[in-house]
Every structure is written in structure tokens, then in C-alpha cells.
C-alpha positions in Angstrom: 0.0 0.0 0.0 2.7 2.5 1.0 4.6 2.4 -2.3 1.4 2.6 -4.4 0.1 5.4 -2.2 3.4 7.3 -2.7 3.2 7.0 -6.5 -0.4 8.4 -6.6 0.4 11.2 -4.1 3.3 12.2 -6.4 0.9 12.4 -9.3 -1.5 14.3 -7.1 1.2 16.9 -6.1 2.5 17.0 -9.7 -0.9 18.0 -11.0 -1.2 20.7 -8.3 2.1 22.2 -9.4 1.2 22.2 -13.1 -2.3 23.6 -12.4 -0.8 26.5 -10.3 1.6 27.3 -13.1 -1.1 27.1 -15.8 -3.5 29.3 -13.8 -0.9 31.9 -13.1 0.1 31.9 -16.8 -3.5 32.3 -18.0 -3.9 35.2 -15.5 -0.8 36.8 -16.8 -2.0 36.6 -20.4 -5.5 37.7 -19.4 -4.2 40.8 -17.7 -2.0 41.7 -20.7 -4.7 41.1 -23.3 -7.9 42.1 -21.5 -7.0 44.4 -18.5 -4.0 46.3 -19.9 -4.9 45.8 -23.6 -1.3 45.9 -24.8 0.4 44.2 -27.7 1.5 40.8 -26.4 2.7 37.6 -28.0 3.0 34.2 -26.2 6.7 34.2 -27.0 7.2 37.2 -24.8 6.5 35.1 -21.7 9.9 33.4 -21.6 11.6 36.8 -22.0 9.7 38.3 -19.0 11.7 37.7 -15.8 8.8 39.0 -13.7 6.5 36.3 -15.2 9.1 33.5 -14.7 9.8 34.5 -11.1 6.1 34.8 -10.5 5.1 31.4 -11.9 7.9 29.6 -9.9 7.1 31.3 -6.6 3.3 31.1 -7.0 3.5 27.3 -7.8 5.7 26.7 -4.7 3.3 28.8 -2.6 0.4 26.6 -3.6 2.3 23.4 -3.0 3.2 24.6 0.5 -0.3 25.7 1.4 -1.7 22.3 0.2 0.9 20.5 2.3 0.0 22.5 5.4 -3.7 21.9 5.0 -3.0 18.1 4.7 -3.7 17.4 1.0 -0.7 15.1 0.7 -1.8 12.3 3.0 -3.0 8.8 2.3 -4.9 9.2 -1.0 -6.8 6.0 -0.5 -8.4 7.1 2.7 -9.7 10.4 1.3 -13.4 11.3 1.1 -14.0 13.0 -2.2 -16.6 15.3 -0.8 -14.4 16.4 2.1 -11.4 16.8 -0.2 -13.4 18.9 -2.6 -14.7 21.2 0.2 -11.2 21.5 1.6 -9.9 22.4 -1.9 -12.5 25.2 -2.3 -11.6 26.6 1.1 -7.9 26.4 0.5 -8.3 28.1 -3.0 -10.2 31.0 -1.3 -7.5 31.5 1.3 -4.6 31.1 -1.2 -6.2 33.5 -3.7 -6.7 36.1 -1.0 -3.0 35.9 0.0 -1.9 36.2 -3.6 -4.3 39.1 -4.2 -2.8 41.1 -1.3 0.7 40.0 -1.8 1.1 40.1 -5.6 -1.8 41.7 -7.4 -2.9 44.7 -5.2 0.3 46.6 -5.9 -0.2 46.5 -9.6 -1.0 49.8 -11.3 -4.5 49.7 -12.9 -7.0 52.2 -14.4 -9.7 51.4 -11.9 -10.3 49.0 -9.0 -12.7 46.8 -10.9 -9.6 45.4 -12.6 -8.5 44.0 -9.3 -11.8 42.1 -8.7 -11.8 40.8 -12.3 -8.2 39.6 -11.9 -8.7 37.8 -8.6 -12.1 36.3 -9.8 -10.4 35.0 -13.0 -7.5 33.4 -11.0 -9.9 31.8 -8.5 -12.2 30.4 -11.1 -9.4 29.0 -13.3 -7.2 27.7 -10.5 -10.1 26.0 -8.6 -11.7 24.6 -11.7 -8.5 23.0 -13.0 -7.5 21.8 -9.5 -10.9 20.1 -8.9 -10.8 18.5 -12.3 -7.4 16.9 -11.9 -7.8 16.0 -8.2 -11.1 14.3 -8.8 -9.5 12.4 -11.8 -6.8 11.1 -9.4 -9.3 10.3 -6.6 -11.6 8.5 -9.1 -8.6 6.4 -10.2 -7.6 5.6 -6.6 -11.2 4.7 -5.6 -11.4 2.4 -8.7 -8.2 0.6 -7.5 -9.8 0.0 -4.1 -13.1 -1.3 -5.6 -11.2 -3.6 -8.0 -9.1 -4.9 -5.1 -5.8 -4.0 -6.7 -5.1 -1.8 -3.7 -6.1 -2.8 -0.2 -5.6 -2.4 3.5 -4.2 -5.4 5.3 -6.8 -6.0 8.0 -7.0 -8.1 11.2 -10.2 -9.0 13.0 -10.2 -9.3 16.8 -12.8 -11.8 17.8 -14.4 -14.8 16.3 -18.0 -14.8 17.4 -21.2 -14.4 15.5 -20.7 -10.6 15.3 -17.3 -11.1 13.7 -18.7 -13.5 11.1 -21.5 -11.1 10.2 -19.0 -8.2 9.8 -16.8 -10.3 7.6 -19.7 -11.3 5.4 -21.0 -7.8 5.1 -17.6 -6.4 4.1 -16.7 -9.1 1.6 -20.1 -9.8 0.0 -20.4 -6.3 -1.4 -20.3 -6.1 -5.2 -17.5 -3.5 -4.8 -14.6 -3.8 -2.3 -14.2 -1.2 0.4 -10.4 -1.9 0.5 -10.1 -4.4 3.3 -8.0 -7.5 2.7 -8.6 -9.8 5.7 -5.4 -11.7 6.5 -6.9 -13.5 9.5 -8.2 -13.1 13.0 -7.2 -13.5 16.6 -9.4 -15.1 19.2 -10.4 -13.6 22.5 -10.9 -15.5 25.8 -10.4 -18.8 23.9 -13.9 -18.7 22.5 -15.0 -21.0 19.7 -13.7 -19.8 16.3 -15.5 -22.3 14.1 -17.6 -19.7 12.3 -14.8 -17.3 11.2 -12.2 -20.0 10.7 -14.1 -21.3 7.7 -13.3 -17.9 6.0 -9.9 -16.7 7.2 -7.1 -18.3 9.2 -6.6 -17.9 12.9 -3.3 -16.1 13.4 -3.1 -16.5 17.2 -4.7 -15.1 20.3 -5.1 -11.5 21.4 -1.9 -11.7 23.4 0.0 -12.1 20.1 -1.6 -9.1 18.4 1.4 -6.7 18.5 3.7 -9.3 16.9 1.1 -10.2 14.3 0.6 -6.6 13.3 4.4 -6.2 12.8 4.9 -9.5 10.9 1.8 -9.1 8.6 2.1 -5.3 8.2 -1.4 -4.8 9.4 -3.0 -1.4 8.6 -6.4 -1.8 10.1 -7.6 -3.7 13.2 -11.4 -4.3 13.6 -12.5 -5.3 17.1 -15.6 -7.5 16.7 -16.4 -8.5 20.3 -19.3 -7.5 22.4 -19.0 -3.8 23.5 -20.4 -4.9 26.9 -16.9 -6.4 27.4 -15.5 -3.0 28.1 -12.5 -4.2 30.1 -11.4 -6.4 27.2 -11.9 -3.6 24.6 -10.0 -1.2 26.8 -7.1 -3.6 27.2 -6.9 -4.1 23.4 -7.1 -0.3 22.8 -4.3 0.3 25.3 -2.2 -2.4 23.7 -2.5 -0.9 20.3 -2.4 2.8 21.4 1.2 3.3 20.2 0.7 1.3 16.9 0.4 3.0 13.6 -2.9 1.2 12.7 -6.4 2.4 12.2 -8.5 0.8 14.9 -12.2 0.2 14.3 -14.8 -1.1 16.7 -18.3 -2.6 16.0 -20.7 -0.4 18.0 -23.7 -1.3 20.0 -26.9 0.8 20.0 -25.6 3.0 22.8 -22.5 3.9 20.7 -24.7 4.7 17.7 -27.1 6.9 19.6 -24.3 8.8 21.3 -22.6 9.5 17.9 -19.5 7.5 18.3 -20.1 5.3 15.2 -19.1 6.9 11.9 -19.6 6.0 8.3 -17.0 6.8 5.5 -19.6 6.5 2.8 -23.4 6.0 2.5 -23.1 2.3 1.8 -20.4 1.7 4.3 -20.5 -0.1 7.6 -21.0 2.0 10.7 -17.9 1.6 13.0 -16.2 3.5 15.8 -12.9 4.6 14.2 -9.7 5.6 16.0 -6.9 6.9 13.8 -3.3 7.3 14.9 -3.3 11.0 14.2 -4.8 13.0 17.1 -4.7 16.4 15.3 -6.1 17.5 11.9 -3.4 17.3 9.3 -3.1 21.0 8.8 -2.7 21.6 12.5 -0.1 18.8 12.8 1.9 20.3 9.9 1.7 23.8 11.5 2.9 22.3 14.8 5.9 20.9 13.0 6.6 24.2 11.2 6.4 26.1 14.6 8.8 23.5 16.1 11.4 24.1 13.4 11.1 27.9 13.4 11.0 28.4 17.2 13.7 25.8 17.9 16.0 27.5 15.3 15.3 30.9 16.8 15.9 29.7 20.4 19.2 28.0 19.4 20.4 31.3 17.8 19.3 33.5 20.7 20.6 31.2 23.3 24.1 30.7 21.8 25.7 32.7 24.6 23.8 30.7 27.2 25.0 27.4 25.5 28.6 28.6 25.7 28.4 29.7 29.3 26.5 26.6 30.4 28.9 24.3 28.6 31.9 26.0 30.3 30.3 25.8 33.7 29.6 22.0 33.2 33.3 21.4 32.3 34.4 23.3 35.4 31.9 21.7 37.7 33.1 18.1 37.4 35.0 15.7 35.2 33.2 14.4 32.1 31.6 15.5 28.9 29.6 18.6 28.5 26.6 16.8 26.9 24.9 13.7 28.1 22.9 11.4 25.8 20.5 8.8 26.9 18.1 6.5 25.1 14.5 7.4 25.6 11.2 6.1 24.1 9.5 8.4 21.7 6.6 8.4 19.1 5.0 5.0 18.7 7.5 3.5 21.2 10.5 4.2 19.0 13.8 4.8 20.8 16.0 7.9 20.3 18.9 9.6 21.9 17.9 12.6 24.0 20.6 15.4 24.4 21.1 17.2 27.7 23.7 19.2 29.5 25.3 16.9 32.0 24.0 17.7 35.5 25.3 14.6 37.3 28.6 13.0 38.0 29.8 10.5 35.3 29.4 7.6 37.8 25.8 8.5 38.6 24.4 5.2 37.4 27.1 2.7 37.9 24.6 0.6 39.9 21.9 0.8 37.3 19.1 3.3 36.3 18.0 5.6 39.1 15.7 8.6 39.1 17.0 11.8 40.7 15.4 13.2 43.8 15.3 16.6 45.6 18.5 16.0 47.7 20.3 13.7 45.2 24.0 13.7 46.0 24.8 12.7 42.4 23.8 16.1 41.1 26.6 18.6 40.8 26.4 22.1 42.3 26.1 23.6 38.9 23.7 20.8 37.9 21.2 22.0 40.6 21.3 25.5 39.2 20.7 24.2 35.7 17.8 22.0 36.8 16.2 25.0 38.7 16.2 27.0 35.5 15.8 24.0 33.2 19.1 24.9 31.4 20.0 21.2 31.2 17.1 20.7 28.8 18.0 23.4 26.1 20.1 21.1 23.9 16.9 19.2 23.2 16.1 21.9 20.7 18.4 19.9 18.4 16.2 16.8 19.0 13.2 18.9 17.9 15.0 20.0 14.7 15.7 16.3 14.0 12.0 15.5 14.4 12.5 13.2 17.4 10.8 15.6 19.8 8.4 18.5 19.8 8.5 21.7 21.8 5.4 20.5 23.7 4.6 16.9 24.4 4.8 14.3 27.2 8.2 14.0 28.6 10.0 10.8 27.3 11.2 8.2 29.7 13.7 5.3 29.5 12.5 1.8 28.6 13.5 0.6 32.0 10.8 2.9 33.6 8.3 2.7 30.7 8.0 -1.1 31.2 7.3 -0.5 34.9 4.7 2.2 34.2 2.9 0.1 31.6 2.7 -2.8 34.0 0.8 -0.6 36.5 -0.9 1.8 34.1 -1.4 0.2 30.6 -2.9 3.5 29.3 0.6 5.0 29.4 0.9 3.7 25.8 -1.6 6.5 24.7 1.0 9.2 25.3 3.3 7.5 22.7 0.8 8.6 20.0 2.4 12.0 20.0 6.0 13.1 19.9 7.6 13.7 23.3 8.3 17.3 24.2 10.8 19.6 25.9 8.0 20.8 28.1 4.5 19.4 28.8 1.3 19.9 30.7 2.6 17.3 33.2 5.8 19.3 33.7 3.9 22.5 34.2 1.3 21.0 36.6 3.5 18.4 38.3 7.2 18.9 37.6 9.9 16.2 37.6 9.0 12.8 38.9 11.2 11.1 41.4 9.8 7.6 41.2 7.5 5.4 39.1 4.5 6.3 41.3 5.0 10.0 40.7 5.4 9.2 36.9 1.9 7.6 37.0 0.5 10.5 39.0 1.9 12.9 36.3 0.5 10.7 33.6 -3.1 11.9 34.0 -2.0 15.4 32.9 -0.3 14.0 29.8 -3.5 12.1 29.0 -5.5 15.3 29.4 -3.0 17.0 27.0 -3.3 14.4 24.2 -7.1 14.4 24.5 -7.2 18.2 24.1 -4.1 18.6 21.8 -4.1 21.7 19.7 -1.8 24.6 18.7 -3.6 26.8 21.2 -3.0 24.3 24.0 0.7 24.2 23.0 1.0 28.0 23.2 -0.6 28.1 26.6 1.8 25.4 27.9 4.8 27.3 26.5 3.6 30.5 28.2 3.2 28.7 31.6 6.7 27.1 31.1 8.2 30.5 30.5 6.6 31.9 33.7 7.9 28.8 35.6 11.4 29.4 34.2 11.4 33.2 34.9 10.3 32.5 38.5 13.0 29.8 38.9 10.4 27.2 40.1 11.9 24.2 38.2 12.9 21.2 40.3 
């Protein structure tokens, strides 16, 4: 799926670029011929540096605005109606920006020329974009219906409800894109019904391994929704997996609005996607991470130099300290910090720091109070391993202990770890696993309410904490 999706997305983006160039070219010709009414030949285009620069910059502008608004995501999961509405909205915003940035400063005889120009650009650009996008979307949907493209799917459960679901999704005259590779049984219940259709791949305890080995993209939970504990356990297990999770709803779920349908003829299911934020907001968060981290690194260069020298003078050892932490979807990465402890701090194994920890150097205590030891992590942010705001990452040694007591910890691995977090603002550093679990509730609250606005609020509160020297 991934390779085919990438090829179609490249085609999608290619048409966007070509359409932007064509629309700008037609606008340029229209203004010369109709608005300015000057003698103009098509051959003059390549000799006009203003046109060449304009068509390059405008095309790149449209590509960037489409990227930010999330146009270049999985093409096979797109709803044509939603994509068309988003295209119209993006075209309106983009044309307004171009109008004020490039068209408004042109010298014209009267202001009606402005309105005519922007209306022409909007109509041509939107019309061509919708035509080519719908052509690509139609092609992709046709691939799904023919079964040449599909989502590797695993069913959890083997009861009568699972059999009915399988029959409903496979007996349609047109495929909805699911390729059922097998099922896993729950509570050792009889699997005779579903086993006649697809193979049993193991039990629910093997689900993570099966997902990795079979490259599963969708998991459908087909057990009774009254078995809430079992469903919660499965959701917690899969929280940090990059799979789309779907649950067969009961009447209560339908009446309360949890069940969704992707199309009119589709099956109503509760859908849980790996992404917690709308694509445009997720992209904007990443852009802000890059811009602000770059700015902080430049502005804090004197602080980096001073802090590094003080670390060298405080005790023997390196200036920086790297340590493996667990990040997005449970992937390990090397976090960078200014060293605040002696080099022999963990000769007896991993140990969390405490308020009166003798392993912390005198300068290390100052750094921790003002969070200076954390500022090298702006480089982790630039690398894409971390974000400015997100749950603090922990070592696998402690992650395993936390999950054993609080399985819902896996949910915070659905977002990138951060330099600061709601847990850090509300709770501070944790000195043991119990405190980590206590802080966890704030991180769960964050991911359930994640937004750019929430990030801004947390960064403001973090700055207040730093200015007041209340770090610990």
C-alpha cells in the first residue's frame, strides 16, 4: 500500500504544481490582453523575468499551502466530498493571500480590474484543481473497488458478530479496500464460524507481533461492546501502533454519535486513527517546532557557551549527556542534555533523581532549577525526534514498569515527546514510578485536548515557571 500510495500522491502533487503554473500563466495573459490591452505575444512570456519568477514562486506557494492543509496524506483514505470542500476553502485562502501579496500593488486604471483579476484566477485555479484532483481520486477509488489496492486487515474476535461483519464487508459487489489476513481469538472462545473464511493467526496476546509481521494497517474489534475491560485492554495495547482501529458499535454507541460511516453504503464503525490532530494543525505544529527551535538556538548561543563551560568546570566528564528514551510509537531515540550529574551516577543501574540527590553537581542544581539542562533538546526537535510541547520521554526501564501498573501509558506515545509538557507545568519532575503515574493523567489530558492553542498556553506557563525559577 505504501509504495502505491506514494506514487499516486506524487501524481496528485504534480498536477497541483502544473495547475498552479497554468492558472498563473493564464492570469498573466488575461491581464495583458484584457485588462492592460497591450500588444503581447506568447513568445514574450519566456523573456519576461517577472513572469518566470512569479510562476515559480506562486506554484511553490500553492504546494506549501496544500501541504500545510493536509492534502498530501493517504490518498486511498480520502473522502472525495471532504477533499473537494477543503480544496475550495484552500483556494479561497490562497487567492486572498496572492491578491494582497502580488496583485494589489499593480497599477491599474480602476479598482474593478483587481476584482476581475482575482475572480479570474480563483475560477481557473479552482476549476483545474478540482478536475485533476477528482480524476486522481476517481482512479484511486477504482483501484480500491477492484481490489488491486487494499488495507491489510486483522479481525479481533471470532463470534457471530465477527462473522456477520466479515460477510458484510466481503459480500459487497464492490470492495471497500479491506484484505482480511486473519483473526485473533479472545478469551479462547470458539472460532469455528470465522475459521471457515480466514485463518486464525493466534490469540489477542500475540496481536502486536502479528501486526508487525503481517504489516497490518487496520484492526477491527468484533467483540461485544459490553466487554468494556477487554476492549480497553486491546485499545491500550494498540495505542502506540500506527494502525487504524475500528470497533463494532452497539446501539448506545450509535445513539451517542461514536459510530461513523465513511460513505453512505459503508458499515457504521467507531474509528480511532493514529493522528490526534487535523493534518493542517499537525503540519503547522511541526513548522512552529522548526522555526522556534532554530530561533531559540540562535538567541541562546551565549547561554549554550556559558553553560557548557560551567559544566566542564563543575566536574570531570563530557559537556553533553545522551541517553536512550522512548518516543513516538514506542521508537527509541537519543535525548541530548547538558550533564548535570557525576559521570558515575548510574554505575549501579538506572535511578531517578530526587530533591536531595547527591549525584547532582552544584552547577547541575542551578541548571535544573532554570531548566538549562534541557535546552540542547532543541536539536532533538529539529531532527524530528521531539516537539516543543509533548509528554516527557522516559527510559524503557521505567516505561515497562509504568505500563505494568498503568497500561494506558501507551496512549501518550501517540504524540512526539516534548521539551515541556502539561505534566511538567502542573506536576514537575517525577522522582519515582508512582509519581510518573500521577503525572501521567496530565499528559493524557493533553493528548485528548491537543491543539496549537494548547501548546501555546503550555509554553507561556513554562516561560513563567522558568522566569520564577520554580523548576525542580
